[in-house]
All heavy atoms as a GROMACS GRO file, in nm:
protein
  565
    1MET      N    1   1.230   6.127  -5.905
    1MET     CA    2   1.357   6.089  -5.959
    1MET      C    3   1.353   5.952  -6.024
    1MET      O    4   1.296   5.857  -5.969
    1MET     CB    5   1.463   6.082  -5.846
    1MET     CG    6   1.579   6.173  -5.862
    1MET     SD    7   1.701   6.157  -5.736
    1MET     CE    8   1.610   6.217  -5.594
    2SER      N    9   1.400   5.939  -6.142
    2SER     CA   10   1.398   5.806  -6.204
    2SER      C   11   1.526   5.728  -6.173
    2SER      O   12   1.633   5.791  -6.155
    2SER     CB   13   1.380   5.818  -6.356
    2SER     OG   14   1.497   5.859  -6.418
    3SER      N   15   1.519   5.604  -6.168
    3SER     CA   16   1.634   5.520  -6.139
    3SER      C   17   1.717   5.502  -6.264
    3SER      O   18   1.679   5.534  -6.375
    3SER     CB   19   1.590   5.385  -6.084
    3SER     OG   20   1.522   5.314  -6.191
    4LYS      N   21   1.841   5.451  -6.244
    4LYS     CA   22   1.928   5.425  -6.357
    4LYS      C   23   1.862   5.325  -6.454
    4LYS      O   24   1.868   5.342  -6.573
    4LYS     CB   25   2.060   5.368  -6.308
    4LYS     CG   26   2.151   5.468  -6.243
    4LYS     CD   27   2.275   5.404  -6.188
    4LYS     CE   28   2.359   5.497  -6.110
    4LYS     NZ   29   2.295   5.544  -5.986
    5SER      N   30   1.796   5.227  -6.400
    5SER     CA   31   1.733   5.124  -6.484
    5SER      C   32   1.623   5.187  -6.568
    5SER      O   33   1.610   5.152  -6.689
    5SER     CB   34   1.680   5.011  -6.406
    5SER     OG   35   1.575   5.049  -6.320
    6ASP      N   36   1.547   5.281  -6.510
    6ASP     CA   37   1.442   5.348  -6.590
    6ASP      C   38   1.505   5.430  -6.704
    6ASP      O   39   1.453   5.432  -6.814
    6ASP     CB   40   1.359   5.442  -6.501
    6ASP     CG   41   1.274   5.370  -6.399
    6ASP    OD1   42   1.243   5.250  -6.422
    6ASP    OD2   43   1.232   5.430  -6.301
    7LYS      N   44   1.612   5.501  -6.671
    7LYS     CA   45   1.678   5.585  -6.774
    7LYS      C   46   1.737   5.498  -6.883
    7LYS      O   47   1.724   5.529  -7.001
    7LYS     CB   48   1.786   5.672  -6.708
    7LYS     CG   49   1.840   5.776  -6.804
    7LYS     CD   50   1.731   5.868  -6.844
    7LYS     CE   51   1.786   5.974  -6.941
    7LYS     NZ   52   1.685   6.056  -7.002
    8ILE      N   53   1.803   5.389  -6.848
    8ILE     CA   54   1.862   5.300  -6.945
    8ILE      C   55   1.749   5.241  -7.031
    8ILE      O   56   1.764   5.233  -7.153
    8ILE     CB   57   1.946   5.189  -6.879
    8ILE    CG1   58   2.070   5.251  -6.815
    8ILE    CG2   59   1.987   5.083  -6.982
    8ILE    CD1   60   2.145   5.157  -6.725
    9ASP      N   61   1.646   5.199  -6.969
    9ASP     CA   62   1.530   5.138  -7.039
    9ASP      C   63   1.476   5.240  -7.140
    9ASP      O   64   1.443   5.204  -7.256
    9ASP     CB   65   1.424   5.098  -6.941
    9ASP     CG   66   1.336   4.984  -6.993
    9ASP    OD1   67   1.382   4.900  -7.067
    9ASP    OD2   68   1.218   4.990  -6.965
   10GLU      N   69   1.466   5.361  -7.099
   10GLU     CA   70   1.412   5.471  -7.192
   10GLU      C   71   1.505   5.488  -7.311
   10GLU      O   72   1.455   5.495  -7.423
   10GLU     CB   73   1.406   5.603  -7.105
   10GLU     CG   74   1.360   5.723  -7.177
   10GLU     CD   75   1.365   5.846  -7.093
   10GLU    OE1   76   1.327   5.838  -6.975
   10GLU    OE2   77   1.414   5.949  -7.145
   11ILE      N   78   1.631   5.490  -7.288
   11ILE     CA   79   1.730   5.506  -7.394
   11ILE      C   80   1.727   5.386  -7.490
   11ILE      O   81   1.726   5.399  -7.617
   11ILE     CB   82   1.871   5.530  -7.344
   11ILE    CG1   83   1.877   5.666  -7.266
   11ILE    CG2   84   1.974   5.526  -7.454
   11ILE    CD1   85   2.006   5.680  -7.185
   12LEU      N   86   1.722   5.266  -7.432
   12LEU     CA   87   1.715   5.144  -7.509
   12LEU      C   88   1.590   5.144  -7.600
   12LEU      O   89   1.598   5.108  -7.719
   12LEU     CB   90   1.713   5.018  -7.422
   12LEU     CG   91   1.846   4.983  -7.352
   12LEU    CD1   92   1.822   4.876  -7.251
   12LEU    CD2   93   1.949   4.945  -7.455
   13LYS      N   94   1.477   5.184  -7.547
   13LYS     CA   95   1.350   5.187  -7.626
   13LYS      C   96   1.359   5.290  -7.737
   13LYS      O   97   1.322   5.263  -7.852
   13LYS     CB   98   1.234   5.221  -7.535
   13LYS     CG   99   1.192   5.100  -7.451
   13LYS     CD  100   1.073   5.128  -7.368
   13LYS     CE  101   1.046   5.006  -7.280
   13LYS     NZ  102   0.942   5.034  -7.182
   14LYS      N  103   1.416   5.408  -7.708
   14LYS     CA  104   1.438   5.507  -7.812
   14LYS      C  105   1.522   5.460  -7.928
   14LYS      O  106   1.497   5.488  -8.044
   14LYS     CB  107   1.504   5.634  -7.753
   14LYS     CG  108   1.411   5.730  -7.686
   14LYS     CD  109   1.492   5.854  -7.650
   14LYS     CE  110   1.410   5.940  -7.557
   14LYS     NZ  111   1.486   6.055  -7.507
   15LYS      N  112   1.624   5.384  -7.896
   15LYS     CA  113   1.718   5.333  -7.994
   15LYS      C  114   1.674   5.190  -8.046
   15LYS      O  115   1.749   5.134  -8.124
   15LYS     CB  116   1.858   5.323  -7.935
   15LYS     CG  117   1.913   5.463  -7.900
   15LYS     CD  118   2.050   5.453  -7.840
   15LYS     CE  119   2.106   5.592  -7.814
   15LYS     NZ  120   2.193   5.639  -7.923
   16GLN      N  121   1.562   5.146  -8.001
   16GLN     CA  122   1.506   5.014  -8.039
   16GLN      C  123   1.614   4.903  -8.015
   16GLN      O  124   1.641   4.820  -8.100
   16GLN     CB  125   1.464   5.016  -8.188
   16GLN     CG  126   1.349   5.112  -8.211
   16GLN     CD  127   1.301   5.112  -8.353
   16GLN    OE1  128   1.374   5.070  -8.445
   16GLN    NE2  129   1.183   5.159  -8.373
   17LEU      N  130   1.666   4.905  -7.892
   17LEU     CA  131   1.763   4.806  -7.850
   17LEU      C  132   1.705   4.734  -7.724
   17LEU      O  133   1.608   4.774  -7.667
   17LEU     CB  134   1.896   4.872  -7.811
   17LEU     CG  135   1.964   4.952  -7.924
   17LEU    CD1  136   2.082   5.031  -7.869
   17LEU    CD2  137   2.007   4.860  -8.033
   18THR      N  138   1.771   4.625  -7.685
   18THR     CA  139   1.727   4.547  -7.572
   18THR      C  140   1.836   4.541  -7.465
   18THR      O  141   1.953   4.575  -7.490
   18THR     CB  142   1.700   4.403  -7.614
   18THR    OG1  143   1.819   4.338  -7.658
   18THR    CG2  144   1.588   4.396  -7.722
   19TRP      N  145   1.802   4.495  -7.346
   19TRP     CA  146   1.896   4.473  -7.241
   19TRP      C  147   1.998   4.370  -7.283
   19TRP      O  148   2.118   4.380  -7.243
   19TRP     CB  149   1.827   4.434  -7.114
   19TRP     CG  150   1.762   4.550  -7.042
   19TRP    CD1  151   1.635   4.594  -7.058
   19TRP    CD2  152   1.819   4.639  -6.948
   19TRP    NE1  153   1.610   4.706  -6.985
   19TRP    CE2  154   1.723   4.734  -6.909
   19TRP    CE3  155   1.944   4.649  -6.889
   19TRP    CZ2  156   1.747   4.834  -6.817
   19TRP    CZ3  157   1.970   4.749  -6.794
   19TRP    CH2  158   1.872   4.840  -6.760
   20TYR      N  159   1.956   4.274  -7.353
   20TYR     CA  160   2.046   4.166  -7.406
   20TYR      C  161   2.150   4.231  -7.496
   20TYR      O  162   2.270   4.201  -7.490
   20TYR     CB  163   1.972   4.058  -7.475
   20TYR     CG  164   2.061   3.946  -7.526
   20TYR    CD1  165   2.119   3.856  -7.435
   20TYR    CD2  166   2.094   3.936  -7.659
   20TYR    CE1  167   2.203   3.761  -7.483
   20TYR    CE2  168   2.178   3.835  -7.708
   20TYR     CZ  169   2.235   3.748  -7.615
   20TYR     OH  170   2.317   3.651  -7.663
   21TRP      N  171   2.105   4.318  -7.581
   21TRP     CA  172   2.201   4.394  -7.671
   21TRP      C  173   2.305   4.468  -7.587
   21TRP      O  174   2.423   4.463  -7.615
   21TRP     CB  175   2.127   4.492  -7.762
   21TRP     CG  176   2.214   4.569  -7.851
   21TRP    CD1  177   2.247   4.539  -7.981
   21TRP    CD2  178   2.284   4.690  -7.818
   21TRP    NE1  179   2.337   4.632  -8.030
   21TRP    CE2  180   2.361   4.726  -7.935
   21TRP    CE3  181   2.293   4.770  -7.707
   21TRP    CZ2  182   2.442   4.836  -7.937
   21TRP    CZ3  183   2.376   4.880  -7.709
   21TRP    CH2  184   2.451   4.916  -7.823
   22LEU      N  185   2.262   4.531  -7.480
   22LEU     CA  186   2.345   4.607  -7.393
   22LEU      C  187   2.452   4.516  -7.329
   22LEU      O  188   2.569   4.548  -7.326
   22LEU     CB  189   2.264   4.679  -7.283
   22LEU     CG  190   2.344   4.772  -7.192
   22LEU    CD1  191   2.406   4.885  -7.272
   22LEU    CD2  192   2.254   4.828  -7.083
   23PHE      N  193   2.412   4.401  -7.284
   23PHE     CA  194   2.501   4.299  -7.227
   23PHE      C  195   2.605   4.258  -7.328
   23PHE      O  196   2.723   4.252  -7.302
   23PHE     CB  197   2.424   4.180  -7.176
   23PHE     CG  198   2.506   4.060  -7.159
   23PHE    CD1  199   2.606   4.056  -7.061
   23PHE    CD2  200   2.492   3.951  -7.243
   23PHE    CE1  201   2.685   3.942  -7.043
   23PHE    CE2  202   2.572   3.838  -7.229
   23PHE     CZ  203   2.670   3.834  -7.131
   24ARG      N  204   2.559   4.237  -7.453
   24ARG     CA  205   2.650   4.187  -7.559
   24ARG      C  206   2.747   4.292  -7.605
   24ARG      O  207   2.853   4.264  -7.659
   24ARG     CB  208   2.568   4.136  -7.678
   24ARG     CG  209   2.479   4.019  -7.647
   24ARG     CD  210   2.551   3.893  -7.624
   24ARG     NE  211   2.611   3.848  -7.752
   24ARG     CZ  212   2.707   3.761  -7.765
   24ARG    NH1  213   2.754   3.700  -7.658
   24ARG    NH2  214   2.755   3.726  -7.879
   25HIS      N  215   2.713   4.426  -7.588
   25HIS     CA  216   2.794   4.532  -7.636
   25HIS      C  217   2.876   4.607  -7.531
   25HIS      O  218   2.925   4.715  -7.554
   25HIS     CB  219   2.710   4.629  -7.720
   25HIS     CG  220   2.671   4.570  -7.855
   25HIS    ND1  221   2.562   4.487  -7.864
   25HIS    CD2  222   2.728   4.578  -7.972
   25HIS    CE1  223   2.551   4.449  -7.990
   25HIS    NE2  224   2.651   4.500  -8.056
   26THR      N  225   2.879   4.549  -7.414
   26THR     CA  226   2.966   4.603  -7.306
   26THR      C  227   3.040   4.484  -7.244
   26THR      O  228   3.003   4.371  -7.274
   26THR     CB  229   2.879   4.666  -7.196
   26THR    OG1  230   2.798   4.567  -7.133
   26THR    CG2  231   2.793   4.782  -7.244
   27SER      N  232   3.140   4.514  -7.169
   27SER     CA  233   3.215   4.404  -7.100
   27SER      C  234   3.159   4.394  -6.956
   27SER      O  235   3.226   4.347  -6.866
   27SER     CB  236   3.361   4.432  -7.102
   27SER     OG  237   3.391   4.558  -7.042
   28VAL      N  238   3.036   4.442  -6.940
   28VAL     CA  239   2.969   4.433  -6.806
   28VAL      C  240   2.905   4.294  -6.794
   28VAL      O  241   2.843   4.239  -6.884
   28VAL     CB  242   2.861   4.543  -6.794
   28VAL    CG1  243   2.787   4.532  -6.660
   28VAL    CG2  244   2.923   4.678  -6.812
   29GLY      N  245   2.929   4.234  -6.681
   29GLY     CA  246   2.880   4.099  -6.655
   29GLY      C  247   2.725   4.088  -6.655
   29GLY      O  248   2.656   4.184  -6.629
   30LYS      N  249   2.680   3.967  -6.688
   30LYS     CA  250   2.535   3.944  -6.694
   30LYS      C  251   2.468   3.973  -6.563
   30LYS      O  252   2.359   4.033  -6.560
   30LYS     CB  253   2.510   3.795  -6.731
   30LYS     CG  254   2.448   3.772  -6.863
   30LYS     CD  255   2.402   3.627  -6.874
   30LYS     CE  256   2.498   3.553  -6.963
   30LYS     NZ  257   2.455   3.417  -6.998
   31THR      N  258   2.531   3.932  -6.456
   31THR     CA  259   2.472   3.955  -6.319
   31THR      C  260   2.455   4.103  -6.292
   31THR      O  261   2.352   4.146  -6.245
   31THR     CB  262   2.558   3.888  -6.212
   31THR    OG1  263   2.565   3.748  -6.240
   31THR    CG2  264   2.497   3.908  -6.074
   32THR      N  265   2.560   4.180  -6.328
   32THR     CA  266   2.553   4.328  -6.302
   32THR      C  267   2.445   4.391  -6.385
   32THR      O  268   2.367   4.474  -6.335
   32THR     CB  269   2.691   4.389  -6.334
   32THR    OG1  270   2.790   4.329  -6.254
   32THR    CG2  271   2.687   4.540  -6.311
   33ILE      N  272   2.434   4.352  -6.511
   33ILE     CA  273   2.327   4.406  -6.601
   33ILE      C  274   2.191   4.370  -6.540
   33ILE      O  275   2.102   4.452  -6.531
   33ILE     CB  276   2.339   4.349  -6.744
   33ILE    CG1  277   2.467   4.408  -6.813
   33ILE    CG2  278   2.216   4.383  -6.827
   33ILE    CD1  279   2.465   4.552  -6.846
   34TYR      N  280   2.173   4.242  -6.497
   34TYR     CA  281   2.050   4.197  -6.439
   34TYR      C  282   2.018   4.283  -6.312
   34TYR      O  283   1.901   4.325  -6.294
   34TYR     CB  284   2.062   4.054  -6.402
   34TYR     CG  285   1.940   3.992  -6.336
   34TYR    CD1  286   1.832   3.950  -6.414
   34TYR    CD2  287   1.932   3.979  -6.200
   34TYR    CE1  288   1.715   3.898  -6.358
   34TYR    CE2  289   1.817   3.922  -6.141
   34TYR     CZ  290   1.712   3.884  -6.220
   34TYR     OH  291   1.596   3.833  -6.164
   35GLU      N  292   2.114   4.305  -6.229
   35GLU     CA  293   2.094   4.378  -6.104
   35GLU      C  294   2.054   4.525  -6.134
   35GLU      O  295   1.973   4.588  -6.067
   35GLU     CB  296   2.215   4.378  -6.013
   35GLU     CG  297   2.234   4.245  -5.953
   35GLU     CD  298   2.368   4.230  -5.878
   35GLU    OE1  299   2.457   4.317  -5.891
   35GLU    OE2  300   2.387   4.132  -5.804
   36ILE      N  301   2.122   4.585  -6.238
   36ILE     CA  302   2.089   4.724  -6.275
   36ILE      C  303   1.942   4.724  -6.330
   36ILE      O  304   1.867   4.811  -6.293
   36ILE     CB  305   2.187   4.776  -6.380
   36ILE    CG1  306   2.324   4.794  -6.319
   36ILE    CG2  307   2.139   4.910  -6.435
   36ILE    CD1  308   2.438   4.820  -6.416
   37ARG      N  309   1.913   4.636  -6.418
   37ARG     CA  310   1.778   4.626  -6.479
   37ARG      C  311   1.667   4.613  -6.374
   37ARG      O  312   1.563   4.675  -6.382
   37ARG     CB  313   1.770   4.512  -6.573
   37ARG     CG  314   1.633   4.501  -6.642
   37ARG     CD  315   1.634   4.387  -6.735
   37ARG     NE  316   1.506   4.389  -6.807
   37ARG     CZ  317   1.464   4.290  -6.884
   37ARG    NH1  318   1.541   4.186  -6.906
   37ARG    NH2  319   1.344   4.299  -6.945
   38ASN      N  320   1.693   4.531  -6.271
   38ASN     CA  321   1.595   4.509  -6.168
   38ASN      C  322   1.605   4.607  -6.051
   38ASN      O  323   1.534   4.591  -5.950
   38ASN     CB  324   1.604   4.362  -6.118
   38ASN     CG  325   1.559   4.266  -6.224
   38ASN    OD1  326   1.449   4.280  -6.276
   38ASN    ND2  327   1.644   4.175  -6.260
   39ASP      N  328   1.692   4.702  -6.065
   39ASP     CA  329   1.713   4.808  -5.966
   39ASP      C  330   1.752   4.755  -5.830
   39ASP      O  331   1.714   4.810  -5.725
   39ASP     CB  332   1.584   4.891  -5.956
   39ASP     CG  333   1.613   5.042  -5.932
   39ASP    OD1  334   1.730   5.080  -5.950
   39ASP    OD2  335   1.521   5.114  -5.893
   40THR      N  336   1.826   4.643  -5.826
   40THR     CA  337   1.873   4.587  -5.700
   40THR      C  338   2.015   4.630  -5.669
   40THR      O  339   2.064   4.610  -5.560
   40THR     CB  340   1.866   4.434  -5.699
   40THR    OG1  341   1.938   4.381  -5.808
   40THR    CG2  342   1.723   4.387  -5.704
   41ASN      N  343   2.083   4.690  -5.768
   41ASN     CA  344   2.223   4.739  -5.745
   41ASN      C  345   2.210   4.891  -5.743
   41ASN      O  346   2.209   4.956  -5.851
   41ASN     CB  347   2.311   4.688  -5.859
   41ASN     CG  348   2.455   4.726  -5.838
   41ASN    OD1  349   2.485   4.817  -5.760
   41ASN    ND2  350   2.544   4.662  -5.908
   42LYS      N  351   2.209   4.950  -5.631
   42LYS     CA  352   2.195   5.095  -5.615
   42LYS      C  353   2.327   5.172  -5.628
   42LYS      O  354   2.328   5.288  -5.646
   42LYS     CB  355   2.132   5.130  -5.479
   42LYS     CG  356   1.995   5.066  -5.456
   42LYS     CD  357   1.892   5.129  -5.540
   42LYS     CE  358   1.755   5.073  -5.506
   42LYS     NZ  359   1.652   5.111  -5.597
   43HIS      N  360   2.439   5.096  -5.613
   43HIS     CA  361   2.570   5.159  -5.615
   43HIS      C  362   2.654   5.105  -5.732
   43HIS      O  363   2.749   5.037  -5.713
   43HIS     CB  364   2.640   5.132  -5.483
   43HIS     CG  365   2.561   5.184  -5.365
   43HIS    ND1  366   2.546   5.316  -5.338
   43HIS    CD2  367   2.486   5.118  -5.273
   43HIS    CE1  368   2.467   5.333  -5.229
   43HIS    NE2  369   2.429   5.211  -5.191
   44VAL      N  370   2.613   5.141  -5.851
   44VAL     CA  371   2.682   5.098  -5.971
   44VAL      C  372   2.813   5.173  -5.982
   44VAL      O  373   2.814   5.293  -5.966
   44VAL     CB  374   2.593   5.116  -6.096
   44VAL    CG1  375   2.660   5.070  -6.218
   44VAL    CG2  376   2.458   5.056  -6.080
   45GLU      N  377   2.916   5.098  -6.012
   45GLU     CA  378   3.051   5.160  -6.021
   45GLU      C  379   3.054   5.257  -6.138
   45GLU      O  380   2.986   5.238  -6.242
   45GLU     CB  381   3.158   5.054  -6.046
   45GLU     CG  382   3.179   4.966  -5.925
   45GLU     CD  383   3.288   4.866  -5.942
   45GLU    OE1  384   3.375   4.888  -6.028
   45GLU    OE2  385   3.290   4.768  -5.869
   46PHE      N  386   3.134   5.363  -6.126
   46PHE     CA  387   3.148   5.460  -6.231
   46PHE      C  388   3.196   5.399  -6.361
   46PHE      O  389   3.137   5.429  -6.467
   46PHE     CB  390   3.253   5.569  -6.186
   46PHE     CG  391   3.274   5.673  -6.286
   46PHE    CD1  392   3.184   5.780  -6.304
   46PHE    CD2  393   3.384   5.670  -6.371
   46PHE    CE1  394   3.203   5.877  -6.396
   46PHE    CE2  395   3.404   5.771  -6.469
   46PHE     CZ  396   3.313   5.871  -6.479
   47GLU      N  397   3.287   5.310  -6.353
   47GLU     CA  398   3.342   5.245  -6.476
   47GLU      C  399   3.228   5.167  -6.548
   47GLU      O  400   3.228   5.168  -6.673
   47GLU     CB  401   3.456   5.148  -6.439
   47GLU     CG  402   3.525   5.082  -6.560
   47GLU     CD  403   3.636   4.993  -6.514
   47GLU    OE1  404   3.735   5.046  -6.458
   47GLU    OE2  405   3.627   4.872  -6.538
   48THR      N  406   3.141   5.103  -6.474
   48THR     CA  407   3.031   5.030  -6.533
   48THR      C  408   2.935   5.125  -6.607
   48THR      O  409   2.898   5.102  -6.721
   48THR     CB  410   2.952   4.952  -6.423
   48THR    OG1  411   3.044   4.859  -6.362
   48THR    CG2  412   2.835   4.877  -6.484
   49MET      N  413   2.904   5.237  -6.542
   49MET     CA  414   2.818   5.334  -6.604
   49MET      C  415   2.882   5.396  -6.729
   49MET      O  416   2.817   5.426  -6.827
   49MET     CB  417   2.775   5.446  -6.510
   49MET     CG  418   2.677   5.394  -6.402
   49MET     SD  419   2.535   5.305  -6.462
   49MET     CE  420   2.457   5.424  -6.562
   50GLU      N  421   3.015   5.408  -6.723
   50GLU     CA  422   3.088   5.459  -6.838
   50GLU      C  423   3.074   5.368  -6.954
   50GLU      O  424   3.052   5.410  -7.069
   50GLU     CB  425   3.239   5.472  -6.799
   50GLU     CG  426   3.306   5.591  -6.847
   50GLU     CD  427   3.452   5.600  -6.796
   50GLU    OE1  428   3.499   5.503  -6.735
   50GLU    OE2  429   3.511   5.702  -6.815
   51LYS      N  430   3.088   5.238  -6.931
   51LYS     CA  431   3.077   5.135  -7.037
   51LYS      C  432   2.937   5.133  -7.096
   51LYS      O  433   2.920   5.130  -7.217
   51LYS     CB  434   3.110   4.999  -6.981
   51LYS     CG  435   3.258   4.982  -6.953
   51LYS     CD  436   3.284   4.845  -6.887
   51LYS     CE  437   3.426   4.836  -6.841
   51LYS     NZ  438   3.454   4.707  -6.775
   52ILE      N  439   2.838   5.147  -7.011
   52ILE     CA  440   2.700   5.151  -7.058
   52ILE      C  441   2.672   5.275  -7.141
   52ILE      O  442   2.614   5.271  -7.252
   52ILE     CB  443   2.600   5.143  -6.938
   52ILE    CG1  444   2.610   5.003  -6.881
   52ILE    CG2  445   2.456   5.176  -6.979
   52ILE    CD1  446   2.536   4.985  -6.747
   53ALA      N  447   2.720   5.394  -7.093
   53ALA     CA  448   2.701   5.517  -7.167
   53ALA      C  449   2.770   5.509  -7.302
   53ALA      O  450   2.714   5.553  -7.403
   53ALA     CB  451   2.754   5.633  -7.087
   54ASP      N  452   2.892   5.458  -7.302
   54ASP     CA  453   2.962   5.440  -7.430
   54ASP      C  454   2.888   5.350  -7.527
   54ASP      O  455   2.875   5.388  -7.643
   54ASP     CB  456   3.108   5.388  -7.408
   54ASP     CG  457   3.198   5.490  -7.343
   54ASP    OD1  458   3.162   5.610  -7.339
   54ASP    OD2  459   3.309   5.447  -7.299
   55ALA      N  460   2.838   5.239  -7.480
   55ALA     CA  461   2.768   5.149  -7.567
   55ALA      C  462   2.644   5.214  -7.625
   55ALA      O  463   2.606   5.188  -7.740
   55ALA     CB  464   2.732   5.019  -7.490
   56LEU      N  465   2.575   5.294  -7.539
   56LEU     CA  466   2.450   5.356  -7.584
   56LEU      C  467   2.478   5.488  -7.656
   56LEU      O  468   2.382   5.553  -7.704
   56LEU     CB  469   2.362   5.382  -7.461
   56LEU     CG  470   2.310   5.258  -7.395
   56LEU    CD1  471   2.236   5.296  -7.265
   56LEU    CD2  472   2.216   5.177  -7.486
   57ASP      N  473   2.601   5.531  -7.664
   57ASP     CA  474   2.642   5.653  -7.730
   57ASP      C  475   2.568   5.774  -7.669
   57ASP      O  476   2.508   5.857  -7.740
   57ASP     CB  477   2.620   5.648  -7.880
   57ASP     CG  478   2.691   5.756  -7.953
   57ASP    OD1  479   2.801   5.799  -7.910
   57ASP    OD2  480   2.640   5.800  -8.060
   58VAL      N  481   2.572   5.784  -7.532
   58VAL     CA  482   2.510   5.894  -7.461
   58VAL      C  483   2.612   5.942  -7.359
   58VAL      O  484   2.709   5.876  -7.324
   58VAL     CB  485   2.382   5.856  -7.388
   58VAL    CG1  486   2.275   5.816  -7.485
   58VAL    CG2  487   2.402   5.750  -7.285
   59SER      N  488   2.587   6.063  -7.311
   59SER     CA  489   2.674   6.122  -7.211
   59SER      C  490   2.645   6.062  -7.074
   59SER      O  491   2.528   6.023  -7.044
   59SER     CB  492   2.650   6.273  -7.204
   59SER     OG  493   2.706   6.329  -7.087
   60LEU      N  494   2.743   6.053  -6.985
   60LEU     CA  495   2.720   6.007  -6.849
   60LEU      C  496   2.616   6.098  -6.777
   60LEU      O  497   2.551   6.056  -6.684
   60LEU     CB  498   2.849   6.004  -6.771
   60LEU     CG  499   2.934   5.876  -6.790
   60LEU    CD1  500   3.070   5.891  -6.725
   60LEU    CD2  501   2.863   5.757  -6.733
   61ASP      N  502   2.605   6.222  -6.822
   61ASP     CA  503   2.512   6.314  -6.764
   61ASP      C  504   2.370   6.270  -6.770
   61ASP      O  505   2.284   6.303  -6.690
   61ASP     CB  506   2.518   6.452  -6.825
   61ASP     CG  507   2.649   6.530  -6.787
   61ASP    OD1  508   2.706   6.497  -6.681
   61ASP    OD2  509   2.692   6.618  -6.860
   62GLU      N  510   2.340   6.181  -6.865
   62GLU     CA  511   2.208   6.121  -6.879
   62GLU      C  512   2.164   6.045  -6.759
   62GLU      O  513   2.044   6.032  -6.731
   62GLU     CB  514   2.201   6.028  -7.001
   62GLU     CG  515   2.216   6.089  -7.132
   62GLU     CD  516   2.092   6.165  -7.178
   62GLU    OE1  517   1.979   6.124  -7.139
   62GLU    OE2  518   2.106   6.257  -7.251
   63PHE      N  519   2.260   6.000  -6.681
   63PHE     CA  520   2.234   5.916  -6.568
   63PHE      C  521   2.243   5.991  -6.429
   63PHE      O  522   2.224   5.928  -6.327
   63PHE     CB  523   2.325   5.796  -6.562
   63PHE     CG  524   2.316   5.712  -6.690
   63PHE    CD1  525   2.421   5.716  -6.777
   63PHE    CD2  526   2.202   5.642  -6.719
   63PHE    CE1  527   2.416   5.643  -6.898
   63PHE    CE2  528   2.194   5.572  -6.839
   63PHE     CZ  529   2.299   5.572  -6.932
   64ARG      N  530   2.265   6.118  -6.437
   64ARG     CA  531   2.276   6.196  -6.312
   64ARG      C  532   2.139   6.199  -6.244
   64ARG      O  533   2.037   6.219  -6.312
   64ARG     CB  534   2.322   6.338  -6.337
   64ARG     CG  535   2.467   6.342  -6.381
   64ARG     CD  536   2.509   6.490  -6.407
   64ARG     NE  537   2.487   6.575  -6.294
   64ARG     CZ  538   2.577   6.605  -6.203
   64ARG    NH1  539   2.701   6.555  -6.213
   64ARG    NH2  540   2.554   6.681  -6.102
   65THR      N  541   2.140   6.185  -6.112
   65THR     CA  542   2.014   6.186  -6.042
   65THR      C  543   1.998   6.319  -5.963
   65THR      O  544   1.886   6.354  -5.930
   65THR     CB  545   2.000   6.068  -5.940
   65THR    OG1  546   2.118   6.071  -5.854
   65THR    CG2  547   1.993   5.937  -6.015
   66LYS      N  548   2.106   6.391  -5.943
   66LYS     CA  549   2.100   6.520  -5.876
   66LYS      C  550   2.131   6.630  -5.980
   66LYS      O  551   2.226   6.619  -6.060
   66LYS     CB  552   2.202   6.529  -5.762
   66LYS     CG  553   2.171   6.429  -5.656
   66LYS     CD  554   2.269   6.438  -5.544
   66LYS     CE  555   2.245   6.333  -5.439
   66LYS     NZ  556   2.347   6.327  -5.340
   67LYS      N  557   2.051   6.733  -5.975
   67LYS     CA  558   2.075   6.844  -6.071
   67LYS      C  559   2.096   6.972  -5.995
   67LYS      O  560   2.048   6.997  -5.894
   67LYS     CB  561   1.957   6.853  -6.164
   67LYS     CG  562   1.941   6.729  -6.244
   67LYS     CD  563   1.918   6.749  -6.384
   67LYS     CE  564   1.923   6.613  -6.450
   67LYS     NZ  565   1.895   6.613  -6.584
   0.00000   0.00000   0.00000
């Protein structure tokens, strides 16, 4: 199973974007983005993932860990 940070990183690379771009294009705080990136925040709020998915123009299903 890949972590949220791995999946976000994969999408960012495909779209040739950076974590800094993600921070600038969401209203998610720097600390939260940092914690997600470093996989130290295991319980990311739904609203936060919604903002990230919207900024990346992907479905929230991209981040599902259980299928």
